[in-house]
C-alpha positions as CSV (number, residue, x, y, z in Angstrom):
1,M,-0.1,-0.2,0.0
2,S,1.3,3.4,-1.0
3,H,1.8,5.7,2.1
4,Q,3.8,8.0,0.5
5,S,1.9,10.2,-2.3
6,G,3.8,13.4,-2.1
7,H,0.7,15.2,-0.9
8,Q,1.2,16.0,2.9
9,H,-2.6,16.4,3.6
10,H,-3.2,13.1,2.0
11,I,-0.8,11.3,4.2
12,W,-2.5,12.9,7.2
13,V,-5.8,11.4,6.2
14,Q,-4.4,8.1,5.7
15,S,-2.8,7.8,8.9
16,H,-5.4,9.2,10.7
17,N,-8.2,6.9,9.2
18,P,-6.9,3.7,8.4
19,A,-10.1,2.1,8.0
20,K,-11.1,4.7,5.4
21,S,-7.9,4.1,3.1
22,E,-8.6,0.3,3.5
23,L,-12.1,0.9,2.1
24,E,-10.8,3.0,-0.7
25,L,-8.3,0.3,-1.5
26,Q,-10.8,-2.3,-1.8
27,Q,-13.2,-0.1,-3.9
28,K,-10.6,0.5,-6.1
29,L,-9.9,-3.4,-6.5
30,Q,-13.6,-4.0,-7.0
31,K,-14.0,-1.4,-9.9
32,E,-11.0,-3.2,-11.5
33,P,-12.2,-5.7,-14.4
34,T,-11.7,-9.5,-13.5
35,F,-12.5,-12.6,-15.0
36,Y,-12.9,-16.2,-13.3
37,Y,-10.5,-18.8,-13.7
38,F,-10.6,-22.5,-12.7
39,A,-7.4,-24.4,-12.2
40,F,-7.0,-28.2,-12.0
41,G,-3.1,-28.6,-12.7
42,S,-0.2,-26.7,-11.5
43,C,-2.0,-23.5,-11.3
44,M,-3.7,-24.5,-8.2
45,C,-0.8,-23.7,-6.4
46,P,-0.9,-19.7,-5.8
47,V,3.0,-19.8,-5.1
48,D,3.5,-21.4,-8.5
49,L,1.3,-19.1,-10.3
50,K,2.7,-16.1,-8.9
51,R,6.1,-17.0,-10.7
52,S,4.2,-16.5,-14.0
53,L,1.8,-13.8,-13.2
54,G,4.3,-11.6,-11.4
55,E,2.2,-10.8,-8.1
56,N,0.9,-12.6,-5.1
57,T,-2.4,-14.7,-6.1
58,H,-3.5,-16.0,-2.8
59,P,-5.9,-13.1,-2.5
60,Y,-7.7,-14.1,-5.6
61,V,-8.6,-17.4,-4.6
62,I,-12.3,-17.7,-3.9
63,S,-12.4,-21.3,-2.9
64,P,-12.1,-24.9,-4.1
65,G,-14.7,-25.7,-7.0
66,V,-16.0,-28.7,-9.0
67,L,-16.2,-29.0,-12.7
68,K,-18.9,-31.5,-13.5
69,G,-19.2,-33.6,-16.6
70,Y,-15.3,-33.7,-17.0
71,R,-12.3,-36.0,-16.1
72,L,-8.6,-35.4,-15.5
73,G,-5.9,-36.7,-17.7
74,F,-2.4,-36.4,-18.7
75,Y,-3.1,-35.8,-22.5
76,L,-0.3,-33.4,-23.1
77,I,3.3,-33.0,-22.6
78,S,4.7,-29.8,-21.8
79,P,7.7,-28.6,-23.9
80,A,8.8,-26.3,-21.0
81,R,8.5,-29.0,-18.2
82,K,9.3,-32.0,-20.7
83,C,6.8,-34.2,-19.1
84,G,2.8,-35.1,-19.1
85,V,0.8,-32.2,-17.7
86,L,-3.0,-32.1,-16.8
87,D,-6.0,-31.6,-19.2
88,V,-9.6,-32.1,-18.8
89,V,-11.7,-34.1,-21.3
90,P,-15.7,-34.3,-21.3
91,D,-17.1,-37.2,-19.4
92,P,-20.5,-37.0,-18.1
93,Q,-19.9,-39.7,-15.6
94,T,-17.3,-37.6,-13.4
95,S,-16.3,-34.5,-12.4
96,V,-12.7,-32.5,-11.6
97,N,-11.9,-30.7,-8.3
98,G,-9.8,-27.5,-8.4
99,V,-9.6,-24.1,-7.6
100,L,-11.6,-20.9,-8.4
101,Y,-9.7,-17.7,-8.9
102,E,-11.2,-14.1,-9.8
103,L,-8.2,-12.7,-11.5
104,P,-7.7,-9.1,-12.4
105,W,-8.0,-8.9,-16.4
106,R,-4.6,-7.2,-16.8
107,L,-3.2,-11.0,-15.8
108,S,-5.0,-12.5,-18.7
109,E,-2.4,-12.5,-21.1
110,Y,0.5,-13.7,-18.7
111,L,-1.8,-16.6,-18.1
112,D,-2.4,-17.3,-21.6
113,Q,1.5,-17.1,-21.9
114,R,1.8,-19.6,-19.2
115,E,-0.6,-22.1,-20.7
116,G,1.3,-21.7,-24.4
117,V,-2.1,-20.4,-26.1
118,A,-0.2,-18.9,-28.8
119,Q,1.8,-22.0,-29.5
120,G,-1.3,-24.1,-29.7
121,L,-0.7,-26.3,-26.2
122,Y,-3.7,-25.0,-24.8
123,R,-7.1,-23.3,-25.5
124,H,-9.8,-21.5,-23.6
125,E,-12.8,-23.3,-22.6
126,L,-15.8,-21.6,-20.7
127,V,-17.5,-23.8,-18.1
128,D,-19.6,-23.6,-15.0
129,I,-18.0,-24.1,-11.9
130,H,-19.7,-25.3,-8.6
131,C,-18.4,-23.5,-5.6
132,Q,-19.9,-22.4,-2.3
133,E,-23.4,-23.5,-3.1
134,Q,-23.5,-21.6,-6.2
135,V,-22.9,-22.1,-9.8
136,Y,-20.2,-19.7,-11.7
137,K,-21.0,-19.2,-15.2
138,N,-18.5,-18.7,-18.1
139,V,-15.5,-19.6,-15.9
140,R,-12.2,-19.7,-18.1
141,T,-10.2,-23.0,-17.9
142,Y,-7.6,-24.3,-20.5
143,V,-7.7,-27.6,-22.5
144,A,-5.2,-29.3,-24.6
145,V,-5.6,-28.7,-28.3
146,N,-3.8,-31.7,-29.4
147,K,-4.5,-34.7,-27.0
148,L,-2.3,-37.4,-26.9
149,K,-4.0,-40.9,-27.3
150,E,-2.4,-42.3,-24.2
151,E,-1.7,-40.6,-21.0
152,A,2.0,-39.2,-20.3
153,A,3.6,-39.5,-17.0
154,P,4.4,-36.2,-15.0
155,N,7.6,-35.5,-13.6
156,D,8.5,-35.2,-9.9
157,W,8.3,-31.5,-10.1
158,Y,4.8,-31.3,-11.5
159,F,3.6,-34.0,-9.3
160,N,4.9,-32.0,-6.3
161,V,3.6,-28.6,-7.5
162,V,-0.2,-29.9,-8.2
163,L,-0.2,-31.8,-5.0
164,R,0.9,-28.9,-3.0
165,G,-1.7,-26.7,-4.9
166,A,-4.4,-29.3,-3.9
167,I,-3.7,-29.3,-0.3
168,T,-2.7,-25.4,0.1
169,C,-6.2,-24.4,-1.2
170,G,-8.4,-27.3,0.6
171,L,-9.4,-29.6,-1.8
172,P,-11.2,-32.9,-0.4
173,E,-8.6,-35.2,1.2
174,E,-10.2,-38.2,-0.8
175,Y,-9.5,-36.0,-4.1
176,C,-6.0,-35.5,-3.1
177,W,-5.4,-39.1,-2.5
178,H,-7.0,-39.6,-6.0
179,L,-4.5,-37.2,-7.5
180,F,-1.6,-38.8,-6.0
181,N,-2.6,-42.3,-6.8
182,K,-3.1,-41.0,-10.4
183,M,0.1,-39.5,-10.8
184,Y,2.2,-42.2,-8.8
185,N,0.5,-45.1,-11.0
186,L,1.4,-43.0,-14.3
187,Q,5.1,-42.7,-13.2
188,Q,5.4,-46.2,-12.1
189,S,3.9,-47.4,-15.8
190,H,6.5,-44.9,-17.3
191,Q,9.4,-46.5,-15.4
192,K,8.5,-50.1,-16.3
193,Q,8.1,-49.0,-20.1
194,Q,11.6,-47.4,-19.7
195,I,12.9,-50.6,-18.3
196,K,11.5,-52.8,-21.3
197,L,12.7,-50.5,-23.7
198,S,16.4,-50.6,-22.1
199,A,16.5,-54.3,-21.7
């Protein structure tokens, strides 16, 4: 928060009315254009998201949310991370847990860069997210453009970031175990394939 504006009377007002200056800051933030974003992979971790967006993203977390009618899968290999990364695919029988953010619109371009939209890795998909007993409409999420036929294993770094985000943002314990088992089993299968190839 800037307490040094160069106007002496302004500093006096702020120092004697902290509640008023806090209210002004909140009102300014509310006026800023925003968009809803549903993260289900590494972006669930606000610490890792900060790395790409350049500012603390914890304040923008609304709550854990649920994307119904989709399932998780590692159907994309990230050129940057050199491993399988998460995607969602339509499936009426299941749902995906994740984190719902309300991000300032000025961060939209940075998020697209992180997700490789210009490179054709991911594209926007607008979805409905069930969160805090209501439904958020037209929420942005990212889906892989050219999906693999078989899932690719994550590396240890991606594995840890996804789990840390899920746990930090309060996803259900059962779902966190589901994520852990999915990633662990993919890694085990990948290791077995590597052993066969090298034998």
